[in-house]
C-alpha positions in Angstrom: 0.3 0.1 -0.1 2.7 2.6 1.1 4.8 1.3 -2.1 1.2 2.6 -4.0 0.5 5.7 -2.1 4.5 6.5 -3.3 3.9 5.7 -7.0 0.5 7.9 -7.5 2.2 10.6 -5.3 5.3 10.2 -7.8 3.5 10.6 -11.1 0.9 13.5 -9.8 4.7 15.2 -9.0 5.7 14.2 -12.4 2.6 15.4 -14.0 2.9 18.9 -12.5 6.3 19.1 -13.5 5.8 18.7 -16.7 2.7 20.4 -17.3 3.2 24.0 -19.5 3.4 27.1 -17.4 3.1 29.9 -18.2 3.1 34.0 -16.0 0.1 36.2 -16.3 -0.5 39.4 -15.0 -3.8 40.1 -14.0 -5.3 43.6 -12.2 -5.7 43.1 -8.2 -9.9 44.2 -9.2 -9.8 41.0 -11.4 -8.4 39.0 -8.7 -10.0 40.2 -5.6 -13.7 39.1 -7.8 -13.2 35.5 -7.7 -13.4 35.0 -10.9 -9.7 33.2 -10.9 -10.6 30.9 -8.3 -13.6 29.4 -11.3 -11.0 29.7 -14.0 -7.8 28.5 -13.5 -9.0 24.5 -12.8 -10.6 24.2 -15.9 -7.8 26.1 -17.5 -5.8 23.3 -16.2 -8.1 20.8 -17.0 -8.9 21.4 -20.8 -5.3 22.5 -21.5 -2.7 21.1 -19.1 -1.5 24.8 -18.9 -0.6 25.9 -15.5 -1.3 30.2 -15.3 0.6 31.9 -12.6 -0.9 34.7 -11.9 0.9 38.0 -10.5 -1.6 40.2 -9.1 -0.5 43.5 -9.6 -2.5 47.3 -10.7 -2.7 48.0 -14.1 -0.3 50.3 -14.2 2.4 47.5 -12.6 1.3 45.2 -15.1 1.7 47.0 -18.2 5.2 47.2 -16.7 5.7 43.4 -15.7 5.1 43.1 -20.1 7.5 45.9 -21.2 10.1 44.2 -19.1 9.3 41.0 -20.6 8.5 39.1 -17.1 4.8 37.6 -18.0 3.7 36.8 -21.1 0.9 38.6 -21.3 -1.7 40.2 -19.4 -5.3 41.2 -18.7 -5.9 44.3 -17.7 -8.2 47.3 -18.2 -7.6 51.4 -18.9 -7.8 51.2 -22.9 -5.3 53.9 -23.6 -3.0 52.7 -21.6 -3.7 49.0 -23.5 -3.5 50.6 -26.9 -0.1 52.4 -26.3 1.3 49.5 -25.1 0.4 47.5 -28.4 1.4 50.3 -30.1 4.7 50.3 -28.6 5.3 46.7 -29.4 5.1 44.9 -26.4 2.2 43.5 -27.0 1.0 41.5 -30.5 -2.8 43.2 -30.1 -5.6 43.6 -27.1 -8.1 41.1 -27.3 -11.5 42.1 -25.1 -12.9 39.6 -22.6 -15.1 41.2 -20.6 -16.8 43.8 -19.0 -18.7 45.3 -16.0 -18.4 48.7 -14.3 -17.5 50.9 -11.8 -19.9 52.0 -8.8 -19.7 55.2 -6.7 -19.7 53.8 -2.8 -20.0 56.1 0.3 -21.5 56.0 3.5 -25.2 54.8 3.7 -26.2 58.9 4.8 -25.0 60.2 2.0 -23.2 63.4 3.6 -22.0 64.9 0.0 -25.8 64.2 -1.5 -24.2 62.0 -4.5 -27.1 59.6 -5.0 -29.6 62.5 -6.7 -26.7 63.6 -9.1 -27.7 62.9 -12.9 -24.0 62.5 -14.1 -20.5 60.8 -12.5 -18.8 64.7 -12.8 -21.8 65.9 -10.8 -21.4 63.5 -7.9 -18.1 64.3 -7.8 -18.3 67.9 -7.4 -20.4 67.4 -5.2 -18.1 65.7 -3.3 -15.3 68.3 -3.7 -17.2 70.9 -3.0 -18.3 69.7 0.7 -14.6 68.3 0.8 -16.2 64.9 2.1 -14.2 62.2 2.7 -13.2 60.4 -0.7 -10.4 57.3 -0.7 -8.7 56.8 -3.8 -6.2 53.6 -4.5 -3.4 56.0 -6.0 -1.7 53.4 -7.0 -1.6 53.7 -10.2 -4.4 51.2 -11.5 -6.6 50.7 -14.0 -9.1 52.1 -11.2 -7.0 54.7 -10.6 -6.3 55.5 -13.8 -10.3 56.2 -14.4 -10.8 57.8 -11.2 -8.1 60.6 -12.3 -9.3 60.5 -15.8 -13.1 61.5 -13.9 -12.5 64.3 -11.7 -10.5 65.8 -14.8 -13.4 65.2 -17.3 -15.5 67.1 -14.0 -13.2 69.9 -14.1 -11.5 69.5 -10.6 -7.7 69.3 -10.2 -7.6 66.7 -8.2 -3.4 67.2 -8.0 -4.0 69.7 -5.8 -7.0 68.3 -3.3 -6.6 69.0 0.2 -5.4 65.8 1.3 -7.6 66.4 4.9 -10.6 65.2 2.6 -8.8 63.4 -0.5 -6.8 60.1 0.7 -4.4 58.2 -1.1 -4.4 54.3 0.2 -1.8 53.2 -2.2 -3.4 50.3 -2.1 -5.1 47.5 -3.7 -9.3 47.3 -4.1 -9.9 45.4 -1.3 -8.2 47.2 1.2 -8.7 50.8 -0.4 -12.5 49.5 1.0 -11.6 48.6 4.4 -10.0 51.8 4.2 -13.0 53.6 3.5 -15.3 51.7 5.6 -12.9 52.3 8.8 -12.9 56.7 7.9 -17.1 56.3 6.1 -15.4 57.9 3.3 -16.2 57.7 -0.9 -14.3 55.0 -3.2 -14.3 54.2 -7.1 -14.7 50.8 -7.2 -15.6 48.3 -10.0 -18.8 46.3 -9.3 -17.1 42.6 -9.1 -14.6 43.7 -5.9 -17.2 44.8 -4.3 -19.7 42.6 -4.4 -17.0 40.4 -3.2 -16.4 42.5 -0.7 -17.4 41.5 3.1 -16.4 44.4 5.4 -20.0 46.6 4.2 -20.0 48.3 7.4 -22.0 51.3 6.2 -20.9 51.9 3.6 -23.1 51.5 0.3 -23.6 51.6 -3.9 -25.0 55.5 -4.3 -24.5 56.6 -7.8 -24.2 53.5 -10.7 -25.2 53.7 -14.3 -23.4 56.7 -16.2 -21.9 55.0 -19.8 -18.5 56.9 -18.2 -18.2 54.1 -15.9 -18.2 51.2 -18.3 -15.3 49.4 -17.5 -13.7 46.3 -20.2 -11.7 44.0 -18.9 -8.8 42.7 -22.7 -6.0 40.3 -22.7 -2.7 41.4 -24.1 0.0 38.5 -25.0 3.7 40.1 -24.6 5.6 40.8 -28.6 8.0 37.5 -28.1 9.9 40.3 -31.1 10.2 42.7 -28.4 11.5 39.5 -25.8 12.0 36.0 -27.3 11.5 34.1 -23.8 8.3 34.6 -23.4 6.1 31.7 -24.0 3.7 33.4 -27.0 2.8 30.1 -27.9 1.1 29.0 -24.2 -0.9 33.1 -24.5 -1.9 31.7 -27.2 -3.8 28.9 -26.2 -4.9 30.7 -23.5 -6.1 33.1 -25.4 -8.7 30.6 -26.8 -9.6 29.0 -24.1 -10.8 32.5 -22.8 -12.7 33.9 -25.8 -14.5 29.5 -26.7 -18.0 28.9 -25.4 -16.8 27.2 -22.5 -15.3 30.3 -21.2 -17.3 32.9 -22.1 -20.4 31.1 -20.6 -18.3 30.6 -17.6 -17.2 34.1 -17.2 -20.8 35.4 -17.3 -22.6 32.6 -15.4 -20.2 33.6 -12.5 -22.8 35.2 -9.6 -22.1 36.3 -6.1 -25.6 37.1 -4.2 -27.3 36.6 -7.5 -25.6 39.2 -9.5 -23.2 38.3 -12.1 -20.0 40.4 -11.7 -19.2 40.3 -16.0 -20.9 40.2 -18.9 -18.4 38.2 -21.5 -18.2 40.1 -24.8 -14.9 38.0 -26.2 -14.4 39.7 -30.1 -12.8 38.5 -32.8 -11.9 41.9 -34.2 -8.3 42.4 -32.6 -7.1 38.8 -32.9 -4.6 37.6 -35.3 -4.3 34.0 -36.8 -2.4 31.5 -34.5 0.8 31.1 -35.7 
């Protein structure tokens, strides 16, 4: 019996040792959603591929891609993604799924953002009343979108008083915890919010503006820049992510009866596999 157990263990170890492996940089918001825990076992079962996730903000994910430290990235900042491809670091950009951002804050809504008709008006109410706002402040896709929203609202947030505008310098979960502890407002992706346990007086106060649309895209690192990257494996993973099975799994993933992502894989930007 001991020999049999040892043999089985050796076979399992050998299979794991010889499995294809690749490195994928993903955003903290994607990881916080819990979706990776659903997809990764299926990826390994279907492709024999072990995907090592590096969980970082979008800015750091793009830097890892530029340095050739990962084989592909999954992020949500379109302008930065398009620049990444235009500069020759990514072979292409492939849309996978989307959700939206929501403005969360204390249930009492001291800045009265809830009745506003647009996200710009809601942010102006926060700035005018100097209600506490907690920013991720970490160059993530969420942070970049937040900064663009302040700019569109005509607010120079770089000169905002730190007494009300607080930069957490952290991921989405940690930033939500800071906002919860301070009774502050915060911009978050819906998936992270739904998967966040410590809501403690926070609630969604503003949502639904088209400006809050949040697209996620997959970008393989270009082997012409970094010959060592596992481009074939990155292509295999992309093919799986846009497959009917994966897209159905993404669309079916829910927390508390609410869907976290809407699949929308496209063929427009994807080259033929080589």
